C-alpha positions as CSV (number, residue, x, y, z in Angstrom):
1,X,7.0,32.6,2.1
2,X,7.7,36.0,3.7
3,X,10.2,38.5,2.3
4,X,11.3,41.8,3.8
5,X,13.0,44.5,1.6
6,X,13.5,48.2,1.6
7,X,11.6,48.2,-1.6
8,X,10.0,51.7,-2.2
9,X,10.1,55.2,-1.0
10,X,6.4,55.2,-1.8
11,X,5.8,53.2,1.3
12,X,7.6,55.8,3.3
13,X,5.5,58.5,1.8
14,X,2.3,56.6,2.6
15,X,3.2,55.2,6.1
16,X,6.2,57.3,7.4
17,X,9.3,56.0,9.1
18,X,7.8,53.9,11.8
19,X,5.4,51.5,9.9
20,X,6.1,48.9,7.3
21,X,3.8,48.1,4.4
22,X,2.4,44.5,4.4
23,X,1.3,42.9,1.2
24,X,0.0,39.3,1.0
25,X,-2.0,36.9,-1.2
26,X,-3.3,35.0,1.9
27,X,-5.5,36.5,4.5
28,X,-4.5,34.0,7.3
29,X,-0.8,34.7,6.7
30,X,-1.5,38.5,6.7
31,X,-3.4,38.2,10.0
32,X,-0.6,36.2,11.6
33,X,2.0,38.7,10.6
34,X,-0.1,41.6,11.9
35,X,-0.5,39.8,15.3
36,X,3.3,39.1,15.4
37,X,4.0,42.8,14.7
38,X,1.9,43.8,17.6
39,X,3.9,41.5,19.9
40,X,7.2,42.9,18.7
41,X,6.1,46.5,18.6
42,X,7.0,46.7,15.0
43,X,4.0,48.2,13.3
44,X,2.8,47.1,9.8
45,X,-0.1,48.3,7.8
46,X,-1.9,46.1,5.2
47,X,-1.9,47.6,1.7
48,X,-3.6,46.3,-1.4
49,X,-2.5,44.7,-4.6
50,X,-5.4,45.1,-7.0
51,X,-5.9,44.4,-10.7
52,X,-4.8,47.9,-11.6
53,X,-1.4,47.3,-10.0
54,X,-1.1,44.0,-11.8
55,X,-2.0,45.7,-15.1
56,X,0.5,48.5,-14.4
57,X,3.5,46.1,-14.5
58,X,2.6,44.5,-17.9
59,X,5.5,45.0,-20.2
60,X,5.6,46.5,-23.7
61,X,8.7,44.4,-24.7
62,X,8.5,41.6,-22.1
63,X,5.9,39.9,-19.9
64,X,6.4,42.4,-17.0
65,X,8.2,45.7,-16.4
66,X,9.6,46.7,-13.1
67,X,8.8,50.4,-13.6
68,X,5.1,50.3,-13.9
69,X,2.8,52.7,-15.8
70,X,1.1,54.6,-13.0
71,X,2.9,57.9,-13.2
72,X,4.4,57.2,-9.8
73,X,1.0,56.7,-8.0
74,X,0.5,53.4,-6.1
75,X,4.2,52.7,-6.3
76,X,4.4,50.5,-3.2
77,X,1.5,48.4,-4.4
78,X,2.8,48.2,-8.0
79,X,6.3,47.1,-6.7
80,X,4.6,44.5,-4.6
81,X,2.6,43.3,-7.7
82,X,6.0,42.9,-9.5
83,X,7.3,40.7,-6.6
84,X,4.0,38.7,-6.5
85,X,4.4,37.9,-10.3
86,X,7.4,35.7,-9.3
87,X,5.4,33.8,-6.7
88,X,3.9,30.4,-7.7
89,X,0.2,30.3,-7.7
90,X,-0.4,28.1,-4.7
91,X,2.3,29.6,-2.5
92,X,1.2,31.7,0.4
93,X,3.3,34.9,0.3
94,X,3.8,38.1,2.2
95,X,6.0,41.0,1.5
96,X,7.0,43.7,4.1
97,X,8.2,46.9,2.6
98,X,10.5,48.1,5.4
99,X,12.0,51.1,3.6
100,X,10.8,53.5,6.3
101,X,11.5,51.7,9.6
102,X,14.7,50.0,8.5
103,X,16.8,53.1,9.1
104,X,16.7,55.5,12.1
105,X,17.5,59.1,11.8
106,X,20.2,58.5,14.4
107,X,20.9,56.3,17.5
108,X,17.7,55.3,19.3
109,X,18.0,52.8,22.2
110,X,18.4,49.9,22.0
111,X,19.8,50.5,18.6
112,X,23.3,52.2,18.5
113,X,23.6,53.0,14.9
114,X,21.3,53.8,12.0
115,X,20.1,50.3,11.2
116,X,17.0,49.3,13.3
117,X,16.8,45.6,12.5
118,X,13.1,46.1,11.9
119,X,11.2,43.0,11.3
120,X,13.6,40.6,13.2
121,X,11.4,40.5,16.2
122,X,8.3,40.2,14.2
123,X,9.6,37.2,12.2
124,X,10.7,35.5,15.5
125,X,7.2,36.1,17.0
126,X,5.7,34.7,13.7
127,X,7.9,31.6,13.7
128,X,7.4,31.0,17.4
129,X,3.7,30.3,16.7
130,X,4.5,27.7,14.0
């Protein structure tokens, strides 16, 4: 399972407007997506989800909380940990946080508007190998 979302501003702070954050629970899937991103010229950077991020989403009133407890630090990884909590244990999963590259600051060929379509070519390259 691969999902793309404009999930966090934290990923923009960490990686800027040109690179998406890549989170995954499976190294082979991660590597395939990195290779597909190179072919589509849509850069991604692998970021961690560690036990601290998983602990940060534990809820006070429910099982999990979507706000985390990290004082704003590690926001992209904490948000990815939140998404991962909904993935079944044996499901290979990857999340691309495309908050930065999803929107351009203005028209940039071949894009005529602000939406870049980031990730479409990456996914086509990924699926083409399947």
